[in-house]
All heavy atoms as TSV, in Angstrom:
chain	resi	resn	atom	element	x	y	z
A	1	MET	N	N	32.344	17.852	-1.399
A	1	MET	CA	C	31.039	18.468	-1.191
A	1	MET	C	C	31.222	19.655	-0.244
A	1	MET	O	O	31.872	19.559	0.771
A	1	MET	CB	C	30.092	17.434	-0.601
A	1	MET	CG	C	28.659	17.860	-0.634
A	1	MET	SD	S	27.545	16.552	-0.052
A	1	MET	CE	C	27.018	15.910	-1.610
A	2	GLN	N	N	30.634	20.755	-0.564
A	2	GLN	CA	C	30.756	21.950	0.256
A	2	GLN	C	C	29.835	21.871	1.463
A	2	GLN	O	O	28.833	21.169	1.463
A	2	GLN	CB	C	30.401	23.191	-0.557
A	2	GLN	CG	C	31.361	23.440	-1.693
A	2	GLN	CD	C	30.937	24.659	-2.501
A	2	GLN	OE1	O	29.764	24.970	-2.562
A	2	GLN	NE2	N	31.896	25.313	-3.096
A	3	THR	N	N	30.188	22.638	2.499
A	3	THR	CA	C	29.389	22.663	3.721
A	3	THR	C	C	27.962	23.120	3.438
A	3	THR	O	O	27.009	22.578	3.987
A	3	THR	CB	C	30.054	23.591	4.758
A	3	THR	OG1	O	31.383	23.136	4.964
A	3	THR	CG2	C	29.303	23.560	6.064
A	4	ASP	N	N	27.811	24.123	2.567
A	4	ASP	CA	C	26.472	24.610	2.224
A	4	ASP	C	C	25.626	23.517	1.570
A	4	ASP	O	O	24.430	23.410	1.835
A	4	ASP	CB	C	26.551	25.821	1.298
A	4	ASP	CG	C	27.076	27.059	1.998
A	4	ASP	OD1	O	27.077	27.093	3.249
A	4	ASP	OD2	O	27.485	27.998	1.299
A	5	SER	N	N	26.257	22.716	0.742
A	5	SER	CA	C	25.531	21.634	0.076
A	5	SER	C	C	25.070	20.595	1.081
A	5	SER	O	O	23.945	20.094	1.000
A	5	SER	CB	C	26.418	20.964	-0.974
A	5	SER	OG	O	26.772	21.876	-1.974
A	6	VAL	N	N	25.927	20.263	2.032
A	6	VAL	CA	C	25.563	19.303	3.064
A	6	VAL	C	C	24.423	19.848	3.910
A	6	VAL	O	O	23.462	19.140	4.213
A	6	VAL	CB	C	26.788	18.937	3.942
A	6	VAL	CG1	C	26.365	18.089	5.124
A	6	VAL	CG2	C	27.846	18.239	3.110
A	7	ALA	N	N	24.519	21.113	4.281
A	7	ALA	CA	C	23.467	21.736	5.084
A	7	ALA	C	C	22.141	21.711	4.338
A	7	ALA	O	O	21.095	21.433	4.938
A	7	ALA	CB	C	23.851	23.165	5.447
A	8	THR	N	N	22.170	21.977	3.050
A	8	THR	CA	C	20.948	21.963	2.248
A	8	THR	C	C	20.356	20.555	2.198
A	8	THR	O	O	19.144	20.385	2.337
A	8	THR	CB	C	21.230	22.470	0.822
A	8	THR	OG1	O	21.734	23.798	0.899
A	8	THR	CG2	C	19.979	22.443	-0.028
A	9	ILE	N	N	21.200	19.561	2.028
A	9	ILE	CA	C	20.726	18.181	1.987
A	9	ILE	C	C	20.085	17.799	3.319
A	9	ILE	O	O	19.024	17.174	3.363
A	9	ILE	CB	C	21.874	17.221	1.625
A	9	ILE	CG1	C	22.283	17.454	0.165
A	9	ILE	CG2	C	21.476	15.764	1.853
A	9	ILE	CD1	C	23.572	16.787	-0.234
A	10	VAL	N	N	20.712	18.200	4.415
A	10	VAL	CA	C	20.164	17.907	5.746
A	10	VAL	C	C	18.822	18.612	5.929
A	10	VAL	O	O	17.862	18.021	6.431
A	10	VAL	CB	C	21.164	18.309	6.853
A	10	VAL	CG1	C	20.516	18.270	8.226
A	10	VAL	CG2	C	22.391	17.416	6.804
A	11	GLU	N	N	18.725	19.866	5.509
A	11	GLU	CA	C	17.473	20.613	5.631
A	11	GLU	C	C	16.359	19.945	4.835
A	11	GLU	O	O	15.220	19.833	5.313
A	11	GLU	CB	C	17.670	22.052	5.160
A	11	GLU	CG	C	18.530	22.883	6.091
A	11	GLU	CD	C	18.956	24.205	5.483
A	11	GLU	OE1	O	18.551	24.518	4.338
A	11	GLU	OE2	O	19.711	24.931	6.150
A	12	ILE	N	N	16.679	19.509	3.632
A	12	ILE	CA	C	15.681	18.837	2.801
A	12	ILE	C	C	15.243	17.529	3.444
A	12	ILE	O	O	14.052	17.213	3.483
A	12	ILE	CB	C	16.219	18.606	1.368
A	12	ILE	CG1	C	16.381	19.950	0.657
A	12	ILE	CG2	C	15.310	17.675	0.581
A	12	ILE	CD1	C	17.136	19.873	-0.653
A	13	ALA	N	N	16.201	16.780	3.974
A	13	ALA	CA	C	15.881	15.508	4.632
A	13	ALA	C	C	14.996	15.729	5.861
A	13	ALA	O	O	14.042	14.975	6.093
A	13	ALA	CB	C	17.157	14.771	5.021
A	14	GLU	N	N	15.300	16.759	6.650
A	14	GLU	CA	C	14.484	17.058	7.832
A	14	GLU	C	C	13.074	17.458	7.428
A	14	GLU	O	O	12.096	17.034	8.051
A	14	GLU	CB	C	15.137	18.168	8.659
A	14	GLU	CG	C	16.390	17.721	9.375
A	14	GLU	CD	C	17.121	18.861	10.072
A	14	GLU	OE1	O	16.819	20.051	9.807
A	14	GLU	OE2	O	18.004	18.552	10.881
A	15	ALA	N	N	12.961	18.279	6.393
A	15	ALA	CA	C	11.641	18.704	5.923
A	15	ALA	C	C	10.851	17.511	5.400
A	15	ALA	O	O	9.657	17.370	5.680
A	15	ALA	CB	C	11.780	19.774	4.847
A	16	ARG	N	N	11.515	16.626	4.659
A	16	ARG	CA	C	10.835	15.449	4.114
A	16	ARG	C	C	10.353	14.530	5.244
A	16	ARG	O	O	9.248	13.991	5.197
A	16	ARG	CB	C	11.764	14.686	3.165
A	16	ARG	CG	C	11.141	13.453	2.550
A	16	ARG	CD	C	9.874	13.851	1.795
A	16	ARG	NE	N	9.024	12.720	1.570
A	16	ARG	CZ	C	8.452	12.444	0.410
A	16	ARG	NH1	N	8.644	13.236	-0.624
A	16	ARG	NH2	N	7.686	11.416	0.287
A	17	ALA	N	N	11.200	14.364	6.245
A	17	ALA	CA	C	10.826	13.521	7.384
A	17	ALA	C	C	9.622	14.111	8.116
A	17	ALA	O	O	8.686	13.390	8.480
A	17	ALA	CB	C	12.004	13.354	8.335
A	18	ALA	N	N	9.627	15.422	8.316
A	18	ALA	CA	C	8.503	16.089	8.985
A	18	ALA	C	C	7.230	15.937	8.153
A	18	ALA	O	O	6.154	15.667	8.687
A	18	ALA	CB	C	8.818	17.565	9.216
A	19	PHE	N	N	7.356	16.095	6.838
A	19	PHE	CA	C	6.203	15.927	5.951
A	19	PHE	C	C	5.649	14.507	6.070
A	19	PHE	O	O	4.440	14.319	6.222
A	19	PHE	CB	C	6.599	16.215	4.497
A	19	PHE	CG	C	5.485	15.956	3.527
A	19	PHE	CD1	C	4.603	16.975	3.193
A	19	PHE	CD2	C	5.297	14.711	2.957
A	19	PHE	CE1	C	3.552	16.740	2.310
A	19	PHE	CE2	C	4.260	14.456	2.084
A	19	PHE	CZ	C	3.385	15.480	1.756
A	20	ASP	N	N	6.523	13.516	5.994
A	20	ASP	CA	C	6.082	12.123	6.041
A	20	ASP	C	C	5.371	11.788	7.356
A	20	ASP	O	O	4.337	11.121	7.348
A	20	ASP	CB	C	7.275	11.177	5.837
A	20	ASP	CG	C	7.800	11.200	4.408
A	20	ASP	OD1	O	7.081	11.682	3.506
A	20	ASP	OD2	O	8.938	10.745	4.205
A	21	VAL	N	N	5.913	12.265	8.463
A	21	VAL	CA	C	5.291	12.016	9.765
A	21	VAL	C	C	3.913	12.677	9.825
A	21	VAL	O	O	2.921	12.058	10.207
A	21	VAL	CB	C	6.189	12.526	10.916
A	21	VAL	CG1	C	5.438	12.556	12.234
A	21	VAL	CG2	C	7.435	11.657	11.032
A	22	ALA	N	N	3.860	13.951	9.439
A	22	ALA	CA	C	2.588	14.680	9.488
A	22	ALA	C	C	1.570	14.058	8.537
A	22	ALA	O	O	0.395	13.889	8.895
A	22	ALA	CB	C	2.801	16.154	9.161
A	23	TRP	N	N	1.990	13.702	7.324
A	23	TRP	CA	C	1.057	13.138	6.352
A	23	TRP	C	C	0.492	11.805	6.842
A	23	TRP	O	O	-0.699	11.534	6.698
A	23	TRP	CB	C	1.707	12.979	4.979
A	23	TRP	CG	C	0.713	12.513	3.963
A	23	TRP	CD1	C	0.640	11.291	3.375
A	23	TRP	CD2	C	-0.399	13.253	3.456
A	23	TRP	NE1	N	-0.434	11.232	2.529
A	23	TRP	CE2	C	-1.087	12.425	2.558
A	23	TRP	CE3	C	-0.874	14.546	3.669
A	23	TRP	CZ2	C	-2.228	12.840	1.880
A	23	TRP	CZ3	C	-2.016	14.949	2.996
A	23	TRP	CH2	C	-2.679	14.105	2.105
A	24	SER	N	N	1.323	10.973	7.432
A	24	SER	CA	C	0.824	9.691	7.926
A	24	SER	C	C	-0.204	9.903	9.042
A	24	SER	O	O	-1.189	9.163	9.135
A	24	SER	CB	C	1.971	8.796	8.403
A	24	SER	OG	O	2.573	9.322	9.557
A	25	GLN	N	N	-0.007	10.919	9.851
A	25	GLN	CA	C	-0.970	11.222	10.911
A	25	GLN	C	C	-2.262	11.799	10.343
A	25	GLN	O	O	-3.347	11.520	10.849
A	25	GLN	CB	C	-0.343	12.151	11.942
A	25	GLN	CG	C	0.751	11.469	12.728
A	25	GLN	CD	C	1.416	12.387	13.732
A	25	GLN	OE1	O	1.003	13.509	13.956
A	25	GLN	NE2	N	2.480	11.888	14.336
A	26	ILE	N	N	-2.146	12.596	9.297
A	26	ILE	CA	C	-3.335	13.139	8.634
A	26	ILE	C	C	-4.156	11.992	8.050
A	26	ILE	O	O	-5.371	11.935	8.222
A	26	ILE	CB	C	-2.939	14.162	7.540
A	26	ILE	CG1	C	-2.411	15.436	8.197
A	26	ILE	CG2	C	-4.114	14.446	6.607
A	26	ILE	CD1	C	-1.692	16.371	7.249
A	27	LYS	N	N	-3.487	11.064	7.362
A	27	LYS	CA	C	-4.185	9.928	6.760
A	27	LYS	C	C	-4.836	9.056	7.834
A	27	LYS	O	O	-5.942	8.563	7.647
A	27	LYS	CB	C	-3.209	9.093	5.925
A	27	LYS	CG	C	-2.644	9.811	4.715
A	27	LYS	CD	C	-3.658	10.020	3.649
A	27	LYS	CE	C	-3.880	8.739	2.895
A	27	LYS	NZ	N	-4.801	8.837	1.786
A	28	ALA	N	N	-4.174	8.881	8.956
A	28	ALA	CA	C	-4.696	8.027	10.030
A	28	ALA	C	C	-5.828	8.693	10.797
A	28	ALA	O	O	-6.629	8.012	11.428
A	28	ALA	CB	C	-3.565	7.673	10.996
A	29	HIS	N	N	-5.908	10.007	10.709
A	29	HIS	CA	C	-6.902	10.751	11.485
A	29	HIS	C	C	-8.321	10.448	11.034
A	29	HIS	O	O	-9.247	10.424	11.844
A	29	HIS	CB	C	-6.609	12.251	11.395
A	29	HIS	CG	C	-7.254	13.032	12.474
A	29	HIS	ND1	N	-8.536	13.509	12.369
A	29	HIS	CD2	C	-6.811	13.404	13.690
A	29	HIS	CE1	C	-8.848	14.157	13.478
A	29	HIS	NE2	N	-7.819	14.099	14.298
A	30	GLY	N	N	-8.500	10.260	9.731
A	30	GLY	CA	C	-9.798	9.858	9.223
A	30	GLY	C	C	-10.809	10.976	9.010
A	30	GLY	O	O	-11.947	10.711	8.687
A	31	ARG	N	N	-10.410	12.209	9.200
A	31	ARG	CA	C	-11.340	13.321	8.949
A	31	ARG	C	C	-11.579	13.473	7.450
A	31	ARG	O	O	-10.705	13.223	6.636
A	31	ARG	CB	C	-10.773	14.645	9.468
A	31	ARG	CG	C	-10.807	14.791	10.946
A	31	ARG	CD	C	-10.411	16.195	11.322
A	31	ARG	NE	N	-10.378	16.352	12.765
A	31	ARG	CZ	C	-9.970	17.442	13.368
A	31	ARG	NH1	N	-9.559	18.478	12.672
A	31	ARG	NH2	N	-9.979	17.515	14.680
A	32	ILE	N	N	-12.765	13.921	7.126
A	32	ILE	CA	C	-13.093	14.215	5.735
A	32	ILE	C	C	-12.546	15.606	5.430
A	32	ILE	O	O	-12.924	16.588	6.071
A	32	ILE	CB	C	-14.620	14.194	5.486
A	32	ILE	CG1	C	-15.205	12.844	5.886
A	32	ILE	CG2	C	-14.933	14.534	4.036
A	32	ILE	CD1	C	-14.680	11.657	5.111
A	33	ILE	N	N	-11.672	15.665	4.444
A	33	ILE	CA	C	-11.043	16.924	4.079
A	33	ILE	C	C	-11.408	17.234	2.637
A	33	ILE	O	O	-11.325	16.364	1.761
A	33	ILE	CB	C	-9.511	16.844	4.247
A	33	ILE	CG1	C	-9.161	16.473	5.698
A	33	ILE	CG2	C	-8.856	18.153	3.858
A	33	ILE	CD1	C	-7.711	16.148	5.920
A	34	VAL	N	N	-11.800	18.478	2.386
A	34	VAL	CA	C	-12.200	18.921	1.060
A	34	VAL	C	C	-10.982	18.964	0.137
A	34	VAL	O	O	-9.889	19.290	0.563
A	34	VAL	CB	C	-12.854	20.326	1.153
A	34	VAL	CG1	C	-13.194	20.853	-0.223
A	34	VAL	CG2	C	-14.088	20.264	2.044
A	35	GLY	N	N	-11.207	18.647	-1.139
A	35	GLY	CA	C	-10.142	18.756	-2.130
A	35	GLY	C	C	-9.478	17.430	-2.442
A	35	GLY	O	O	-9.762	16.410	-1.828
A	36	HIS	N	N	-8.599	17.492	-3.414
A	36	HIS	CA	C	-7.874	16.311	-3.860
A	36	HIS	C	C	-6.649	16.067	-2.985
A	36	HIS	O	O	-6.110	16.989	-2.387
A	36	HIS	CB	C	-7.426	16.476	-5.319
A	36	HIS	CG	C	-8.579	16.605	-6.260
A	36	HIS	ND1	N	-9.365	15.533	-6.617
A	36	HIS	CD2	C	-9.082	17.680	-6.907
A	36	HIS	CE1	C	-10.300	15.939	-7.445
A	36	HIS	NE2	N	-10.162	17.242	-7.641
A	37	GLU	N	N	-6.209	14.831	-2.940
A	37	GLU	CA	C	-5.045	14.479	-2.131
A	37	GLU	C	C	-3.816	15.286	-2.538
A	37	GLU	O	O	-3.053	15.733	-1.689
A	37	GLU	CB	C	-4.755	12.983	-2.254
A	37	GLU	CG	C	-3.612	12.547	-1.368
A	37	GLU	CD	C	-3.440	11.046	-1.333
A	37	GLU	OE1	O	-4.387	10.346	-0.939
A	37	GLU	OE2	O	-2.344	10.599	-1.703
A	38	THR	N	N	-3.652	15.506	-3.833
A	38	THR	CA	C	-2.493	16.273	-4.310
A	38	THR	C	C	-2.496	17.678	-3.738
A	38	THR	O	O	-1.459	18.165	-3.270
A	38	THR	CB	C	-2.477	16.336	-5.855
A	38	THR	OG1	O	-2.433	15.005	-6.361
A	38	THR	CG2	C	-1.292	17.112	-6.362
A	39	SER	N	N	-3.637	18.333	-3.730
A	39	SER	CA	C	-3.700	19.699	-3.200
A	39	SER	C	C	-3.474	19.707	-1.688
A	39	SER	O	O	-2.850	20.631	-1.155
A	39	SER	CB	C	-5.018	20.377	-3.560
A	39	SER	OG	O	-6.108	19.728	-2.957
A	40	ARG	N	N	-3.939	18.683	-0.998
A	40	ARG	CA	C	-3.701	18.597	0.449
A	40	ARG	C	C	-2.218	18.391	0.738
A	40	ARG	O	O	-1.668	18.988	1.663
A	40	ARG	CB	C	-4.533	17.477	1.062
A	40	ARG	CG	C	-6.031	17.751	0.996
A	40	ARG	CD	C	-6.825	16.760	1.800
A	40	ARG	NE	N	-6.653	15.382	1.399
A	40	ARG	CZ	C	-7.436	14.727	0.542
A	40	ARG	NH1	N	-8.476	15.344	0.003
A	40	ARG	NH2	N	-7.215	13.454	0.249
A	41	LYS	N	N	-1.560	17.559	-0.063
A	41	LYS	CA	C	-0.120	17.341	0.106
A	41	LYS	C	C	0.664	18.622	-0.181
A	41	LYS	O	O	1.622	18.937	0.516
A	41	LYS	CB	C	0.370	16.218	-0.801
A	41	LYS	CG	C	-0.002	14.845	-0.309
A	41	LYS	CD	C	0.589	13.783	-1.209
A	41	LYS	CE	C	0.359	12.392	-0.651
A	41	LYS	NZ	N	0.953	11.357	-1.512
A	42	GLU	N	N	0.257	19.343	-1.204
A	42	GLU	CA	C	0.927	20.610	-1.522
A	42	GLU	C	C	0.764	21.603	-0.384
A	42	GLU	O	O	1.704	22.316	-0.030
A	42	GLU	CB	C	0.377	21.197	-2.823
A	42	GLU	CG	C	0.812	20.432	-4.047
A	42	GLU	CD	C	0.124	20.903	-5.316
A	42	GLU	OE1	O	-0.750	21.809	-5.256
A	42	GLU	OE2	O	0.444	20.352	-6.386
A	43	TRP	N	N	-0.420	21.654	0.214
A	43	TRP	CA	C	-0.664	22.562	1.335
A	43	TRP	C	C	0.207	22.185	2.532
A	43	TRP	O	O	0.847	23.030	3.142
A	43	TRP	CB	C	-2.140	22.569	1.706
A	43	TRP	CG	C	-2.459	23.551	2.791
A	43	TRP	CD1	C	-2.963	23.276	4.018
A	43	TRP	CD2	C	-2.263	24.962	2.754
A	43	TRP	NE1	N	-3.098	24.431	4.745
A	43	TRP	CE2	C	-2.678	25.482	3.994
A	43	TRP	CE3	C	-1.779	25.840	1.786
A	43	TRP	CZ2	C	-2.612	26.837	4.297
A	43	TRP	CZ3	C	-1.722	27.199	2.085
A	43	TRP	CH2	C	-2.139	27.675	3.326
A	44	LEU	N	N	0.262	20.901	2.835
A	44	LEU	CA	C	1.109	20.450	3.933
A	44	LEU	C	C	2.573	20.760	3.646
A	44	LEU	O	O	3.298	21.213	4.533
A	44	LEU	CB	C	0.925	18.948	4.179
A	44	LEU	CG	C	1.810	18.352	5.275
A	44	LEU	CD1	C	1.529	19.014	6.627
A	44	LEU	CD2	C	1.625	16.853	5.351
A	45	ALA	N	N	3.006	20.560	2.417
A	45	ALA	CA	C	4.399	20.853	2.056
A	45	ALA	C	C	4.726	22.329	2.261
A	45	ALA	O	O	5.808	22.672	2.753
A	45	ALA	CB	C	4.660	20.447	0.607
A	46	ARG	N	N	3.800	23.211	1.912
A	46	ARG	CA	C	4.023	24.654	2.138
A	46	ARG	C	C	4.147	24.954	3.633
A	46	ARG	O	O	4.975	25.758	4.046
A	46	ARG	CB	C	2.879	25.464	1.537
A	46	ARG	CG	C	2.863	25.479	0.041
A	46	ARG	CD	C	1.609	26.178	-0.468
A	46	ARG	NE	N	1.452	25.991	-1.876
A	46	ARG	CZ	C	1.737	26.914	-2.785
A	46	ARG	NH1	N	2.195	28.082	-2.410
A	46	ARG	NH2	N	1.558	26.666	-4.058
A	47	ILE	N	N	3.312	24.322	4.416
A	47	ILE	CA	C	3.360	24.525	5.866
A	47	ILE	C	C	4.697	24.042	6.419
A	47	ILE	O	O	5.366	24.762	7.171
A	47	ILE	CB	C	2.181	23.801	6.551
A	47	ILE	CG1	C	0.858	24.465	6.188
A	47	ILE	CG2	C	2.380	23.763	8.067
A	47	ILE	CD1	C	-0.378	23.681	6.601
A	48	VAL	N	N	5.095	22.835	6.036
A	48	VAL	CA	C	6.359	22.272	6.521
A	48	VAL	C	C	7.530	23.154	6.098
A	48	VAL	O	O	8.418	23.443	6.905
A	48	VAL	CB	C	6.544	20.824	6.021
A	48	VAL	CG1	C	7.957	20.323	6.276
A	48	VAL	CG2	C	5.526	19.901	6.676
A	49	ARG	N	N	7.522	23.586	4.862
A	49	ARG	CA	C	8.619	24.440	4.369
A	49	ARG	C	C	8.730	25.712	5.198
A	49	ARG	O	O	9.822	26.108	5.618
A	49	ARG	CB	C	8.390	24.788	2.903
A	49	ARG	CG	C	9.468	25.655	2.336
A	49	ARG	CD	C	9.207	25.954	0.889
A	49	ARG	NE	N	10.192	26.889	0.394
A	49	ARG	CZ	C	10.078	27.545	-0.727
A	49	ARG	NH1	N	9.020	27.352	-1.491
A	49	ARG	NH2	N	11.006	28.378	-1.107
A	50	GLY	N	N	7.617	26.363	5.444
A	50	GLY	CA	C	7.634	27.598	6.232
A	50	GLY	C	C	8.112	27.364	7.653
A	50	GLY	O	O	8.914	28.137	8.190
A	51	LEU	N	N	7.640	26.285	8.267
A	51	LEU	CA	C	8.058	25.987	9.630
A	51	LEU	C	C	9.537	25.630	9.699
A	51	LEU	O	O	10.229	26.017	10.641
A	51	LEU	CB	C	7.209	24.860	10.214
A	51	LEU	CG	C	5.757	25.225	10.530
A	51	LEU	CD1	C	4.961	23.974	10.874
A	51	LEU	CD2	C	5.692	26.233	11.661
A	52	CYS	N	N	10.029	24.897	8.714
A	52	CYS	CA	C	11.456	24.543	8.689
A	52	CYS	C	C	12.334	25.782	8.539
A	52	CYS	O	O	13.440	25.826	9.074
A	52	CYS	CB	C	11.742	23.553	7.570
A	52	CYS	SG	S	11.187	21.875	7.928
A	53	GLU	N	N	11.834	26.782	7.830
A	53	GLU	CA	C	12.597	28.019	7.660
A	53	GLU	C	C	12.709	28.797	8.961
A	53	GLU	O	O	13.749	29.380	9.248
A	53	GLU	CB	C	11.969	28.894	6.578
A	53	GLU	CG	C	12.170	28.349	5.178
A	53	GLU	CD	C	11.480	29.174	4.116
A	53	GLU	OE1	O	10.897	30.244	4.424
A	53	GLU	OE2	O	11.504	28.752	2.948
A	54	VAL	N	N	11.644	28.810	9.749
A	54	VAL	CA	C	11.667	29.591	10.989
A	54	VAL	C	C	12.120	28.783	12.201
A	54	VAL	O	O	12.427	29.362	13.241
A	54	VAL	CB	C	10.299	30.270	11.281
A	54	VAL	CG1	C	9.951	31.259	10.192
A	54	VAL	CG2	C	9.198	29.249	11.477
A	55	ARG	N	N	12.160	27.467	12.067
A	55	ARG	CA	C	12.590	26.594	13.176
A	55	ARG	C	C	13.565	25.534	12.670
A	55	ARG	O	O	13.299	24.333	12.754
A	55	ARG	CB	C	11.383	25.917	13.818
A	55	ARG	CG	C	10.436	26.884	14.489
A	55	ARG	CD	C	9.206	26.147	14.982
A	55	ARG	NE	N	8.288	27.056	15.618
A	55	ARG	CZ	C	8.128	27.153	16.929
A	55	ARG	NH1	N	8.830	26.407	17.734
A	55	ARG	NH2	N	7.268	28.006	17.443
A	56	PRO	N	N	14.695	25.974	12.122
A	56	PRO	CA	C	15.639	24.997	11.567
A	56	PRO	C	C	16.155	24.034	12.631
A	56	PRO	O	O	16.407	24.418	13.769
A	56	PRO	CB	C	16.772	25.868	11.011
A	56	PRO	CG	C	16.648	27.185	11.694
A	56	PRO	CD	C	15.199	27.340	12.071
A	57	GLY	N	N	16.251	22.769	12.238
A	57	GLY	CA	C	16.782	21.756	13.133
A	57	GLY	C	C	15.808	21.246	14.176
A	57	GLY	O	O	16.158	20.398	14.980
A	58	GLN	N	N	14.584	21.752	14.173
A	58	GLN	CA	C	13.588	21.324	15.155
A	58	GLN	C	C	12.585	20.381	14.504
A	58	GLN	O	O	12.390	20.386	13.292
A	58	GLN	CB	C	12.854	22.531	15.730
A	58	GLN	CG	C	13.740	23.462	16.524
A	58	GLN	CD	C	12.938	24.624	17.115
A	58	GLN	OE1	O	11.750	24.507	17.332
A	58	GLN	NE2	N	13.623	25.725	17.370
A	59	ASP	N	N	11.922	19.582	15.317
A	59	ASP	CA	C	10.870	18.694	14.844
A	59	ASP	C	C	9.612	19.528	14.618
A	59	ASP	O	O	8.938	19.923	15.578
A	59	ASP	CB	C	10.603	17.594	15.863
A	59	ASP	CG	C	9.509	16.637	15.418
A	59	ASP	OD1	O	9.109	16.676	14.229
A	59	ASP	OD2	O	9.054	15.851	16.261
A	60	VAL	N	N	9.308	19.791	13.360
A	60	VAL	CA	C	8.158	20.649	13.049
A	60	VAL	C	C	6.899	19.849	12.709
A	60	VAL	O	O	5.845	20.436	12.486
A	60	VAL	CB	C	8.482	21.637	11.898
A	60	VAL	CG1	C	9.613	22.562	12.286
A	60	VAL	CG2	C	8.785	20.909	10.606
A	61	ALA	N	N	6.998	18.529	12.702
A	61	ALA	CA	C	5.838	17.709	12.324
A	61	ALA	C	C	4.604	17.989	13.190
A	61	ALA	O	O	3.511	18.172	12.650
A	61	ALA	CB	C	6.193	16.227	12.348
A	62	PRO	N	N	4.739	18.055	14.534
A	62	PRO	CA	C	3.543	18.337	15.340
A	62	PRO	C	C	2.925	19.708	15.036
A	62	PRO	O	O	1.702	19.847	14.973
A	62	PRO	CB	C	4.038	18.283	16.784
A	62	PRO	CG	C	5.300	17.492	16.734
A	62	PRO	CD	C	5.888	17.764	15.390
A	63	LEU	N	N	3.771	20.685	14.820
A	63	LEU	CA	C	3.265	22.031	14.487
A	63	LEU	C	C	2.620	22.043	13.110
A	63	LEU	O	O	1.595	22.696	12.897
A	63	LEU	CB	C	4.400	23.054	14.535
A	63	LEU	CG	C	4.990	23.336	15.905
A	63	LEU	CD1	C	6.242	24.203	15.767
A	63	LEU	CD2	C	3.973	24.023	16.784
A	64	ALA	N	N	3.226	21.324	12.164
A	64	ALA	CA	C	2.669	21.257	10.811
A	64	ALA	C	C	1.296	20.601	10.835
A	64	ALA	O	O	0.364	21.071	10.175
A	64	ALA	CB	C	3.618	20.490	9.896
A	65	LEU	N	N	1.176	19.545	11.604
A	65	LEU	CA	C	-0.107	18.854	11.721
A	65	LEU	C	C	-1.169	19.779	12.304
A	65	LEU	O	O	-2.284	19.890	11.781
A	65	LEU	CB	C	0.062	17.618	12.596
A	65	LEU	CG	C	-1.118	16.689	12.718
A	65	LEU	CD1	C	-1.467	16.084	11.369
A	65	LEU	CD2	C	-0.826	15.605	13.726
A	66	LYS	N	N	-0.821	20.473	13.363
A	66	LYS	CA	C	-1.756	21.405	14.006
A	66	LYS	C	C	-2.168	22.516	13.043
A	66	LYS	O	O	-3.345	22.844	12.916
A	66	LYS	CB	C	-1.099	21.991	15.255
A	66	LYS	CG	C	-1.991	22.883	16.052
A	66	LYS	CD	C	-1.296	23.351	17.321
A	66	LYS	CE	C	-2.186	24.256	18.134
A	66	LYS	NZ	N	-1.552	24.709	19.368
A	67	GLN	N	N	-1.190	23.095	12.339
A	67	GLN	CA	C	-1.494	24.182	11.405
A	67	GLN	C	C	-2.301	23.672	10.220
A	67	GLN	O	O	-3.195	24.353	9.731
A	67	GLN	CB	C	-0.203	24.851	10.929
A	67	GLN	CG	C	-0.452	26.108	10.139
A	67	GLN	CD	C	0.812	26.875	9.833
A	67	GLN	OE1	O	1.872	26.606	10.386
A	67	GLN	NE2	N	0.712	27.827	8.941
A	68	PHE	N	N	-2.024	22.468	9.752
A	68	PHE	CA	C	-2.772	21.894	8.640
A	68	PHE	C	C	-4.247	21.802	8.995
A	68	PHE	O	O	-5.113	22.267	8.256
A	68	PHE	CB	C	-2.210	20.512	8.286
A	68	PHE	CG	C	-2.945	19.832	7.178
A	68	PHE	CD1	C	-2.600	20.069	5.864
A	68	PHE	CD2	C	-3.985	18.943	7.431
A	68	PHE	CE1	C	-3.279	19.438	4.824
A	68	PHE	CE2	C	-4.664	18.314	6.414
A	68	PHE	CZ	C	-4.315	18.570	5.102
A	69	PHE	N	N	-4.549	21.179	10.137
A	69	PHE	CA	C	-5.952	21.007	10.517
A	69	PHE	C	C	-6.627	22.340	10.853
A	69	PHE	O	O	-7.847	22.466	10.718
A	69	PHE	CB	C	-6.086	20.031	11.688
A	69	PHE	CG	C	-5.988	18.587	11.259
A	69	PHE	CD1	C	-5.042	17.751	11.813
A	69	PHE	CD2	C	-6.827	18.084	10.283
A	69	PHE	CE1	C	-4.955	16.420	11.406
A	69	PHE	CE2	C	-6.750	16.756	9.876
A	69	PHE	CZ	C	-5.809	15.933	10.442
A	70	ALA	N	N	-5.858	23.345	11.240
A	70	ALA	CA	C	-6.431	24.651	11.534
A	70	ALA	C	C	-6.754	25.440	10.264
A	70	ALA	O	O	-7.583	26.343	10.296
A	70	ALA	CB	C	-5.473	25.455	12.402
A	71	THR	N	N	-6.132	25.076	9.153
A	71	THR	CA	C	-6.274	25.909	7.957
A	71	THR	C	C	-6.865	25.210	6.750
A	71	THR	O	O	-7.311	25.887	5.814
A	71	THR	CB	C	-4.911	26.498	7.548
A	71	THR	OG1	O	-3.987	25.432	7.306
A	71	THR	CG2	C	-4.366	27.420	8.626
A	72	VAL	N	N	-6.889	23.888	6.726
A	72	VAL	CA	C	-7.410	23.203	5.554
A	72	VAL	C	C	-8.933	23.118	5.641
A	72	VAL	O	O	-9.482	22.912	6.725
A	72	VAL	CB	C	-6.776	21.785	5.413
A	72	VAL	CG1	C	-7.338	20.830	6.434
A	72	VAL	CG2	C	-6.954	21.252	4.015
A	73	PRO	N	N	-9.618	23.320	4.495
A	73	PRO	CA	C	-11.086	23.211	4.514
A	73	PRO	C	C	-11.535	21.785	4.825
A	73	PRO	O	O	-10.980	20.836	4.307
A	73	PRO	CB	C	-11.496	23.590	3.088
A	73	PRO	CG	C	-10.311	24.232	2.484
A	73	PRO	CD	C	-9.110	23.713	3.191
A	74	MET	N	N	-12.512	21.671	5.698
A	74	MET	CA	C	-13.047	20.350	6.072
A	74	MET	C	C	-14.491	20.263	5.625
A	74	MET	O	O	-15.184	21.169	5.568
A	74	MET	CB	C	-12.968	20.141	7.567
A	74	MET	CG	C	-11.572	20.236	8.072
A	74	MET	SD	S	-10.975	18.620	8.394
A	74	MET	CE	C	-9.638	18.982	9.470
């Protein structure tokens, strides 16, 4: 396995972990959010992806959660 492939796998795993943490907090928050769950998950995924690109190797879940609630229609 090449180093680039390993790095990509690690990046994907970090992004997935951040998504899962943020999504569980969104679900636990209990706020009424407009739209379907699928569209909310897609929005969160876009946020996580962007944050992971600009902050590689960092825990972006708290930032993703904050940005999600700041931008999603309620």
